[in-house]
N, C-alpha and C positions, 0 to 999 in steps of 0.2 A: 455182696452189700445190695439191699433197694434203697433207693434214696423218692424223696418226695420233692420236687423243688417247684416251688409255689415264684413266679416271675414271669410278669405281664409283658417283659420286653423278649420278645421272639431269637433276637439274635443273642444274647444273653445266654439264653436256655440252648442253643443250637452250639454255641460254641463250647458252654460245660458238657452237653451230652457226648462231645466228642473225649474229652479227659476224664469223664467219666469211664467213658467206653475203653479208654489205653487201658483203667484199673480193674477193669471186667466186672463195672458195678452194672445196675440195672437200674432205669430213672424213668419215672413216671412223672412228666409235664404240667401242670395245671396253668392256664394263664389271667386267672380273676380270683378273687378272694372268695367269693362262693364256691367257684367250681374246686378250688385247692381243699377248702373245708367240707364240701360232700364226699371229695376222694378219698381223705385219710378219715372220715367216718364208716365209708364202706367197707374199709379193710385196715382199721387200727391197729392191730397186731404184726400188719405184713411191711411197717416200712423199720428203717432203721434207722434213718435219720433225715428229717426235712429240713431244708431251707426255705427261707420266706421272706420276701421282699416285703417292705415296710409300705411303698407307695402302690398299692394295687387297685383295679377298678374294683368296683362291685362291692365290696366290703373290702377296708385296709390291714392292713396287716396286725394293727394291735389288736382289733375284735378277732382275725382268726388265732392269734395266737393265746390269748383268753379263751378262745373255744376248744383249741387242741387241748390247752390244759385242765380242762372240765371233763376232755376221754380220757386222754393220758397224763399221769403226771411226771413221765420219765421216758418218754421218746424222744432223744437227744432233738434241740431245735437252735438253729445257727440262724439269726437274723443279718437280714443285707439292709445294708444304711446309708445314706448320705454322708458324705466326709462329713459336716459341719452340722449333721443334726445331734448335736453333742444330748442335747434333753431325751431325744428319741431313742439312742442308746442306752442311756439309765432305764428308762420309763421300760423299752425292750426287756431287761435284765431282768428289774423287780415284774414281771409278767410273766417270768418263766423261762426265760430264751436261757441257753446253755453257752451261747457263746455269739458274738456279732463280726461282722466282717462290711470295712466302709468299701462305697463306690467311689470311684473307679476300683475294683481291683485284679489281681492277678489270678488267674485260674489255677495258677501253683500254689498259692495260695490257700484258696478256699478249699482247695483237695488235701493240701496240709491240714485244715484245722478236721476237715470231716474225719481225718483220720486219726487225729489225738483224740477226736470228741468217741468214737467207736472205740478206739484201741483200750481208754480206762474203763470203758464200761464192759470191754471183754475178756482183760489181762488179772483184772480182781479177783474174780471168783474162782478164775484158773491158779493162780498162784494159792490160794488159800486150797484147792482141793489137791494141789501139789505138794505143800506142807502140811498137810494132815491136820489143818488146825480145824480146833471143835465146832460147835454151832457159834458162840461170838469171839469175836477175835479183838473186841475192844469191852472190857467189862471194869466200871467202877461202881462204887459204892452203891450210888444212884443212874446209872447211865449205864445202856449196853447195844452192841452195836455188831452188826453180823453181814461181811462184803459179800456173802454166799447167798444169802436172798435180799440183800439188800436195805435191811431193814433195822431199824432205832427205837431205841424205846428211854423212857423217861419217868423211872420208877414204875415201871414194867407198862407205861402206856405209849402208846406208837405214836412216834411222830411220821406223821401222812403228809403224803403229796409233795415228797423229796423229790426235786429234779434232781439229773443225774450227777450234774455240778453241785445244787447243795448237798447231795449227800458225802461226794468227794470231798467238799470244804470241811463237813462235820468230824468224816472220818478221820481226815490232817489233823485237827487241832483235836479233836480227842484220842488219837491216839498217844500222845502225848502232853499229859494233862499238866497243865500250868508253865509249860511254856508256850512264851512270847514267839510270834510269828509274824513278821512285818510283811506289808501287803504284798512286795515283791517276790518275799519265798513265798508266799502265798499263790500268787501268779505261777511259781515256775511250778509248784508242786502239784497245784490240782489243774493248771490248765495248758500246763504239759508244752509250755513253749511262752518265747518273752512276749510281752505285749509292750514293750518298751515305754514302761512307766507308767500306765494307762491302772490307776488306782482305783476310777470311779467301778471299775469289774468288781474287784473283791469286796467293796461300800454298797453295792447292791446286790448280792448277795446274801450277804451276810445281815441285812436288812430281810430279805426274805425270809433266809433261813433263821433268825430272829421271832419273826412274826408266826412262823409253823412251832418252832420250839414252845412258847407263850403261850398257843392253844391246850398244853398237855401238863404245864407248870413253872417254875421257875425259872428265869435265863440263866444258861450255863454257858454261854459264848461273852466273854467278857472284854472291853475295850481296853486296850494301855494305851491311854494317851500319848501321843507323838510318837506313838512306835505300831502296835499294831493290833494286834486279837490274840487270845488264847481262852483255850476253855479252863473252866475251873467249876468243879459241882461241890464244893468242900462248901460251899458258907449253905449248902439245903442241910447241912448238919445241925445250924444251930436254932 
């Protein structure tokens, strides 16, 4: 795995380099926002994961995240945020981050988050191939989704620019139409680890997912007040 770490604190970068090397991962370090963005743009297909600090010189992390998503909607992106910046965490997720880790953080925690994010990107296509699943493994009257190509369609119109976590969230909901999932269940199923009750993560991703769905058709992700969310496209028949 090859990681781009955009972090202006060199001591943090050096510490993480040691942990990444233990995992036999390659890492490229950038120490300001402009350098990080330029490094990514020079070879966007070469990186498996990006870790991005929010407080960067020359260009802040929010701006970098926006520019990264213009180049790639799918490269997994983990934001590093200050512990008390709740609004930054939510905004970061809305801008396309797949995950966030609060500072100060344990290197082991960051490594675990990277592994979880990377594992989901790799395992689902492999599992489909092993099971001999057809072109689409979720098909309803109006919707279809393929984990092999990681594409989703609403009435044959592609739902575009889904981040890895947005796709996984849509897949989890659509795989069981009309079943209501609590936020806690979605945290466990989609993020592959406990978020210790931080439901803002789910809400931020649902918001962005709905915006992308609404660009091609009616809303198919429904809120069940006081409980959670469900996929339901049956209302499109009326």
